[in-house]
C-alpha positions as CSV (number, residue, x, y, z in Angstrom):
1,X,0.0,0.0,0.0
2,X,1.2,3.4,-0.8
3,X,-0.5,5.2,2.1
4,X,0.0,3.8,5.5
5,X,-3.2,3.4,7.6
6,X,-1.7,5.5,10.4
7,X,-1.3,8.4,8.1
8,X,-5.0,8.5,7.4
9,X,-5.7,8.1,11.1
10,X,-3.4,10.9,12.0
11,X,-5.1,13.2,9.4
12,X,-8.5,12.4,10.7
13,X,-7.4,13.0,14.3
14,X,-6.0,16.3,13.1
15,X,-9.5,17.2,11.8
16,X,-8.9,16.9,8.1
17,X,-11.9,16.1,5.9
18,X,-11.9,13.2,3.4
19,X,-11.3,15.5,0.4
20,X,-8.3,17.1,2.3
21,X,-6.9,13.7,3.0
22,X,-7.2,12.7,-0.6
23,X,-5.7,15.9,-2.0
24,X,-2.9,16.4,0.7
25,X,-1.9,12.9,1.6
26,X,-3.1,10.2,-0.9
27,X,-2.8,12.0,-4.3
28,X,0.8,13.2,-3.9
29,X,2.0,9.8,-2.9
30,X,0.1,8.1,-5.7
31,X,1.5,10.6,-8.2
32,X,5.1,9.9,-7.2
33,X,4.6,6.2,-8.3
34,X,2.3,6.7,-11.2
35,X,3.8,9.7,-13.1
36,X,6.9,8.0,-14.5
37,X,4.8,5.2,-16.0
38,X,2.2,7.6,-17.4
39,X,4.9,9.8,-19.0
40,X,6.5,6.7,-20.6
41,X,3.2,5.6,-22.0
42,X,2.3,9.0,-23.3
43,X,5.7,9.4,-25.0
44,X,5.3,6.0,-26.7
45,X,1.8,6.9,-27.8
46,X,2.9,10.3,-29.1
47,X,5.7,8.7,-31.2
48,X,4.1,5.6,-32.5
49,X,0.4,6.0,-33.0
50,X,-2.2,8.3,-34.5
51,X,-2.5,10.0,-31.2
52,X,0.0,12.5,-32.8
53,X,-2.9,13.7,-34.9
54,X,-4.7,15.2,-31.9
55,X,-1.8,17.5,-31.2
56,X,-2.0,19.1,-34.7
57,X,0.1,16.8,-36.9
58,X,-2.8,16.3,-39.4
59,X,-3.3,20.1,-39.6
60,X,0.4,20.7,-40.1
61,X,0.5,18.1,-42.8
62,X,-2.6,19.5,-44.5
63,X,-1.1,23.0,-44.5
64,X,2.2,21.8,-45.9
65,X,0.3,20.0,-48.7
66,X,-1.6,23.2,-49.5
67,X,1.5,25.4,-49.5
68,X,3.4,22.9,-51.6
69,X,0.6,23.0,-54.2
70,X,0.8,26.8,-54.3
71,X,4.6,27.5,-54.0
72,X,6.0,24.2,-55.5
73,X,8.7,24.2,-52.7
74,X,7.9,20.8,-51.3
75,X,11.2,20.0,-49.8
76,X,11.4,23.2,-47.7
77,X,7.8,23.0,-46.6
78,X,7.9,19.3,-45.6
79,X,11.2,19.9,-43.8
80,X,9.5,22.7,-41.9
81,X,6.6,20.5,-41.1
82,X,8.9,17.8,-39.7
83,X,10.7,20.5,-37.6
84,X,7.3,21.7,-36.2
85,X,6.4,18.1,-35.3
86,X,9.7,17.7,-33.6
87,X,9.2,21.0,-31.6
88,X,5.8,19.7,-30.5
89,X,7.2,16.4,-29.4
90,X,10.2,18.2,-27.6
91,X,7.8,20.4,-25.7
92,X,5.8,17.5,-24.5
93,X,9.0,15.6,-23.5
94,X,10.3,18.7,-21.6
95,X,7.0,19.0,-19.7
96,X,7.1,15.3,-19.0
97,X,10.6,15.8,-17.5
98,X,9.4,18.6,-15.3
99,X,6.6,16.4,-13.9
100,X,9.0,13.5,-13.5
101,X,11.5,15.5,-11.5
102,X,8.6,17.0,-9.4
103,X,7.2,13.6,-8.5
104,X,10.6,11.6,-8.4
105,X,10.7,8.8,-5.9
106,X,13.6,9.5,-3.5
């Protein structure tokens, strides 16, 4: 068990309500153990599945196709689209790193 029974008992004796116990005692301890796995799963999903479309990849590709049809500079436009995708992915990985450091198990 992540939360020892005596912690809940002490919180109740101190006059904490159930919501306060959940928010101040149980949730922080659960996050410390669950955040690394959640981040790993999210990273895998972002890289390897159509989930990337929900963060704008489809829109970036659609705009790249439109610009290529107009300007006939496909190489530059698709390179820029790839760079934009990389930036989106890098932002998510940096945010994941922040969460992982905050909830690191010591």
